[in-house]
VMD Tcl script that draws the C-alpha trace (Angstrom):
set ca {
  {-8.16 79.21 -9.80}
  {-10.05 76.32 -8.25}
  {-9.50 73.77 -5.54}
  {-9.43 70.15 -6.62}
  {-11.60 67.46 -5.05}
  {-9.67 64.71 -6.80}
  {-8.98 62.00 -4.20}
  {-5.33 61.29 -3.50}
  {-5.98 57.58 -3.12}
  {-2.43 56.36 -3.57}
  {-1.20 58.83 -0.99}
  {-3.98 57.79 1.38}
  {-3.05 54.15 1.17}
  {0.66 54.79 1.62}
  {0.22 56.93 4.70}
  {-2.39 54.66 6.25}
  {-0.09 51.70 5.71}
  {2.57 53.47 7.74}
  {0.05 54.08 10.53}
  {0.84 57.75 10.62}
  {-2.19 59.43 9.14}
  {-5.92 58.82 9.04}
  {-7.66 60.54 6.12}
  {-11.10 61.93 5.60}
  {-12.35 64.08 2.73}
  {-14.20 67.32 3.44}
  {-16.11 68.09 0.27}
  {-17.17 71.55 1.38}
  {-13.62 72.72 2.02}
  {-12.43 70.86 -1.06}
  {-9.24 69.75 0.62}
  {-8.01 66.37 1.70}
  {-7.83 66.66 5.43}
  {-5.98 64.07 7.47}
  {-6.03 63.72 11.22}
  {-2.39 63.35 12.15}
  {-1.77 60.47 14.53}
  {1.81 61.47 15.31}
  {2.73 63.94 18.03}
  {4.92 66.25 15.95}
  {2.73 69.32 15.50}
  {5.03 72.25 16.15}
  {7.78 74.27 14.55}
  {10.20 72.63 12.20}
  {8.57 69.19 12.45}
  {5.22 70.57 11.34}
  {6.80 72.40 8.40}
  {8.72 69.33 7.27}
  {5.55 67.23 7.55}
  {3.71 69.76 5.38}
  {6.48 69.66 2.77}
  {6.41 65.88 2.75}
  {2.64 65.67 2.30}
  {2.70 68.08 -0.65}
  {5.62 66.25 -2.26}
  {4.07 62.81 -1.84}
  {0.77 63.99 -3.29}
  {2.45 65.33 -6.44}
  {4.61 62.25 -6.98}
  {1.73 59.84 -6.43}
  {-0.76 61.74 -8.59}
  {1.36 62.71 -11.57}
  {4.28 60.32 -12.08}
  {3.76 57.28 -14.31}
  {6.10 54.77 -15.85}
  {7.98 55.87 -19.00}
  {7.83 59.49 -17.87}
  {10.65 61.95 -18.38}
  {10.55 64.02 -15.20}
  {12.07 67.40 -14.39}
  {13.43 67.51 -10.84}
  {13.44 70.91 -9.18}
  {15.59 72.29 -6.38}
  {15.14 73.10 -2.71}
  {14.17 71.44 0.55}
  {10.68 70.28 -0.49}
  {12.09 68.49 -3.54}
  {14.15 66.24 -1.26}
  {10.92 64.63 -0.04}
  {9.67 64.29 -3.62}
  {12.82 62.52 -4.80}
  {12.77 60.13 -1.84}
  {9.17 59.23 -2.62}
  {9.94 58.90 -6.33}
  {12.81 56.51 -5.61}
  {10.52 54.45 -3.38}
  {7.89 54.18 -6.11}
  {10.45 53.34 -8.79}
  {11.78 50.49 -6.67}
  {8.43 49.11 -5.50}
  {6.58 49.46 -8.80}
  {9.53 48.90 -11.16}
  {8.84 52.19 -12.93}
  {10.87 53.40 -15.88}
  {11.61 57.05 -15.05}
  {14.22 59.39 -16.53}
  {15.12 62.47 -14.47}
  {16.31 65.88 -15.69}
  {17.91 68.04 -12.96}
  {17.53 71.81 -12.54}
  {20.68 72.27 -10.44}
  {23.76 70.57 -9.02}
  {21.69 69.77 -5.91}
  {19.00 68.08 -8.00}
  {21.64 66.14 -9.93}
  {23.14 64.81 -6.69}
  {19.70 63.89 -5.32}
  {18.91 61.91 -8.47}
  {22.19 60.00 -8.32}
  {22.10 59.41 -4.56}
  {18.65 57.87 -4.83}
  {19.62 55.53 -7.66}
  {17.44 57.22 -10.29}
  {18.26 57.56 -13.99}
  {19.97 60.87 -14.76}
  {19.70 62.52 -18.16}
  {19.67 65.98 -19.73}
  {17.77 68.17 -22.18}
  {20.12 67.25 -25.03}
  {18.81 63.68 -24.93}
  {15.32 64.48 -23.65}
  {14.25 67.98 -24.78}
  {10.57 67.25 -24.07}
  {9.44 66.35 -20.55}
  {6.16 64.88 -19.38}
  {6.23 66.69 -16.04}
  {8.42 69.05 -14.06}
  {8.00 69.16 -10.29}
  {9.50 72.01 -8.30}
  {9.04 74.14 -5.21}
  {8.47 77.89 -4.86}
  {9.38 80.72 -2.53}
  {5.91 82.26 -2.87}
  {2.70 81.48 -4.78}
  {0.04 84.14 -5.29}
  {-3.68 83.74 -5.93}
  {-3.12 83.54 -9.72}
  {-0.60 80.70 -9.23}
  {2.23 82.99 -10.29}
  {5.46 82.12 -8.52}
  {8.54 83.76 -7.08}
  {11.47 81.34 -7.34}
  {15.22 81.59 -7.03}
  {15.78 81.87 -3.30}
  {18.19 78.98 -3.69}
  {19.81 80.51 -6.77}
  {18.70 77.97 -9.40}
  {15.99 79.99 -11.14}
  {17.33 79.95 -14.72}
  {17.72 76.19 -15.03}
  {14.45 75.70 -13.14}
  {12.60 77.88 -15.64}
  {14.21 76.16 -18.62}
  {13.21 72.71 -17.38}
  {9.69 73.83 -16.43}
  {9.29 75.40 -19.87}
  {10.19 72.10 -21.56}
  {7.54 70.15 -19.63}
  {4.00 69.44 -20.76}
  {2.88 69.92 -17.15}
  {4.52 72.01 -14.42}
  {3.56 70.95 -10.90}
  {4.51 72.94 -7.79}
  {4.89 71.63 -4.24}
  {5.10 73.89 -1.20}
  {4.22 74.20 2.45}
  {1.65 76.59 3.92}
  {4.23 79.38 4.44}
  {4.51 79.92 0.67}
  {0.81 80.66 0.03}
  {-0.13 84.33 -0.46}
  {-2.83 86.41 -2.04}
  {-0.25 88.87 -3.38}
  {3.51 88.75 -3.73}
  {5.40 90.07 -0.73}
  {2.96 88.89 1.92}
  {5.09 85.90 2.89}
  {8.34 86.21 0.93}
  {10.27 89.31 2.04}
  {13.57 88.76 0.24}
  {12.55 90.18 -3.10}
  {12.50 88.82 -6.64}
  {15.73 87.10 -7.66}
  {17.26 88.12 -10.98}
  {20.23 86.32 -12.52}
  {22.60 88.69 -14.31}
  {25.90 88.64 -16.21}
  {28.57 89.71 -13.65}
  {29.92 92.67 -15.66}
  {26.42 94.19 -15.85}
  {25.25 93.93 -12.25}
  {25.89 97.60 -11.33}
  {24.01 99.22 -14.25}
  {21.21 96.67 -13.94}
  {20.91 97.41 -10.22}
  {20.54 101.13 -10.89}
  {18.15 100.64 -13.78}
  {15.82 98.33 -11.84}
  {15.50 100.83 -9.01}
  {15.06 103.80 -11.34}
  {12.33 102.12 -13.40}
  {10.43 100.05 -10.83}
  {11.33 101.58 -7.46}
  {12.18 99.57 -4.39}
  {15.68 98.40 -3.50}
  {17.96 96.11 -5.48}
  {20.83 94.28 -3.76}
  {23.62 92.01 -4.93}
  {23.23 88.68 -3.14}
  {26.32 88.00 -1.04}
  {27.59 84.58 -0.03}
  {27.33 83.53 3.63}
  {30.36 81.33 4.18}
  {32.76 82.95 1.74}
  {33.80 86.44 0.79}
  {32.08 87.87 -2.25}
  {28.79 87.41 -4.10}
  {26.78 84.26 -4.66}
  {27.70 82.65 -7.98}
  {25.05 80.56 -9.75}
  {25.56 77.17 -11.43}
  {25.84 79.19 -14.65}
  {28.66 81.39 -13.31}
  {26.47 84.48 -12.93}
  {25.50 86.87 -10.10}
  {22.11 87.22 -8.41}
  {20.28 90.44 -7.66}
  {17.37 90.54 -5.23}
  {14.87 93.25 -6.14}
  {12.78 94.19 -3.11}
  {9.77 95.88 -4.67}
  {7.79 98.46 -2.71}
  {4.41 98.14 -4.46}
  {2.32 95.67 -6.44}
  {2.85 95.52 -10.19}
  {1.48 93.86 -13.28}
  {3.94 91.01 -12.90}
  {3.73 89.75 -16.46}
  {4.63 93.19 -17.82}
  {7.38 93.64 -15.24}
  {8.84 90.24 -16.03}
  {9.04 91.04 -19.74}
  {10.49 94.50 -19.10}
  {13.22 93.20 -16.79}
  {14.23 90.47 -19.23}
  {14.70 93.13 -21.94}
  {17.45 94.85 -19.90}
  {20.85 93.96 -21.42}
  {22.75 91.64 -19.11}
  {19.71 90.07 -17.47}
  {19.77 86.30 -17.89}
  {16.46 85.39 -16.23}
  {14.03 86.48 -13.53}
  {12.53 84.55 -10.64}
  {9.02 85.47 -11.80}
  {7.26 82.35 -13.09}
  {4.10 83.73 -14.69}
  {1.38 81.50 -16.19}
  {3.56 78.42 -15.85}
  {2.22 76.38 -12.92}
  {-0.64 74.05 -13.79}
  {-1.27 72.78 -10.26}
  {0.06 73.62 -6.80}
  {0.01 71.28 -3.80}
  {0.21 73.05 -0.43}
  {0.93 71.02 2.68}
  {-1.04 72.85 5.37}
  {-0.53 73.38 9.10}
  {-3.39 71.08 10.05}
  {-1.98 68.20 8.02}
  {-4.25 68.67 5.01}
  {-3.14 68.93 1.39}
  {-4.72 71.89 -0.40}
  {-4.71 71.52 -4.19}
  {-5.00 74.60 -6.40}
  {-5.37 74.55 -10.17}
  {-5.15 77.24 -12.79}
  {-8.55 78.11 -14.22}
  {-8.90 77.28 -17.91}
  {-10.72 80.04 -19.78}
}
mol new
graphics top color blue
foreach p $ca { graphics top sphere $p radius 0.5 }
foreach p [lrange $ca 0 end-1] q [lrange $ca 1 end] { graphics top cylinder $p $q radius 0.2 }
display resetview
């Protein structure tokens, strides 16, 4: 993996025009480091600012007119869709959007963007999505919001899969930041035997994800249940991913291995750290 020194010129101009950020490039650190001019440095404001910076960088650097674009799910994607809608309006871009969830579908419609599906557009130029955790190999844990299967399908149909995240999602190894385990979508009738099998084979603890504001388990957009496997040691994640998917009743895992081409992290200091997969 390497850090990119590619200048985010469009992002620079947009933020400078708003009078919110002053940018300077630090070649040694290989990150774009802005000096924030606003006073919101702490807590939730800082996290939201980091999400926004990562999202804007991805939209400005990768989206072009006539693109078919996969729209991911989660809180960081909200910033990306808002920026996308702004660019479409200002630059008169022709963009078709493929959602990964009901939330993504609503975001696309609410922002006046063109909604389509994989039936009409089975090949995408780019998919942009968030992550619950990103390790040093740019492998991802996704599915905290329950949309992992459709997210993986859309990402797999894209020529380029771009990830946006804030500094809290960056880890050397899985489990350093994300403590809720690896989500696994399963057929409802099979959740008990799959739960037992996961624990017997791989160790750790596997739990059925329960809903917060209603009685019973979380049900995905596909009508399935979610298990959260809280592993107790590091694994060869590619092998584990394949092995889990071979268990009858497993629909998909939240392990996204060798899929992300580039990850944009919005950092605590207001910089955008860009990581790319090494090409061997």
